[in-house]
Steps between C-alpha positions, in 0.01 A plus 500: 500500500785738581645449151162570342462813712840629388415428139169684530669799664759506222225482238312789659817704533591457134145578390517820704839588353366452146196718566698776671757511222233498232303780667809720522595434138146545366476839669848628420523374141137452393325165475551460126878543530552235769572136416516185706876506444527848655305385804723192532814713477371731773471211749802312359307194387454345159188570290420130529471543876243778451292280271477237773298754700323707234406393150537847348567867567125560491449249780752691711308821433170340599652382829625853571171656395309268732728597788450868426124483464469298820698766685268765357188293573608451861523878543157549344340222705601676820285803414237413239254385767510821704148588629485826302521426125659836423771434760557157342527643148736778606727263693517227236606746231753648741624145560569477126722807520673370814562169323696689233723640775553185704534264201621720211650214299180299510299811412725579204485145372124463548384840375769678297675254270275451196707211364398253772243228421137550601390328817181394319710224345494334843188660640395229742824564684405869524128466576567668835587821308151503348355433845700789646368739236150363545508566874609858439232540235239390753614775740476757219143386432427539873623860479242562227223316685569696820493832318869571568542510124207625287294240317652628175844366598592182315704277738702363209598847388572603858735203539695588186528870585613434858753246378635747244547766768708291738680312222615826347642622828674166556663507157612861536668408828661181369636673190621795708303759304416717800596863499739647752337495843193307386378224730383178333280398792324837499449475125349153530277600790380818325430311176298237685303754704434717193346205315291398802378858539411517133306174518313613812406830337361329191763639265421371148691190389575463131684167512354284222304195616708252300822616670382454857627224724273191465643330808309736731159433348232321694549123471357361178220240525601136497553355155616826347673498165880460505510777240350747746709818513531448875702184443823501697804641327308725262476875488747769599495404868654161426818471704730480201490630144328340205715261301496727198616791717813337637741732318636761741362851490707795391571759766631527851222297664520211252676256730683513830818426307453812290581732785643505849274305732473571870531156658540465873615857535777468241528562130525210262602547139500241227 
């Protein structure tokens, strides 16, 4: 038994080393520029050793993405059930911003690099992401039902607009695009509060219906069509980009490797 225990510990340690090395390389160099050989060289093993643990680079990404989304989901779960739905909504979106600070490499890999594969390719593994969004969508609907948000507020649109506000602040901070003396936390807080105030006041929303996040809709009736637009992995709120959009964007926010990235309080350059 002692031998088996040592072997299992060694297996877990090497798996962790592979994932940590891959995460660092994906973020610093961009997913599309990293190979299994580069990961193997980073940990001083052969590529064949990597393939004994992961069948492909995509499988390594999915393992990292699952880790990242579970970290994010754990933060959200701690607050999404708050008695006041507005308090829950505010805190969960703030948790998203805080996640970008505490786990910047996961955030960059999950939300900034457009060359990564879509998690919808392995959606059963990521069903908890849909559930997380669904729980937040339910709290947004409660805000409407309670009159906190006017009846004209579409919860799907509210989700997308709130996400855009905190995501933008997170990216500006990570890419070090703040002006002299500007505070990233204040920017994120002000952006979040401005959107909440606008929603509460009934400010008109022009976001087109087909671009809203389907994951926050009310649950579909049993036996729904698999082609329903609310199917997991579809729409702009899917966790990763569409397959046809996997080429990197032009510009300074295209990928974490395109600019200096604030990771753990230091600067990392590809």
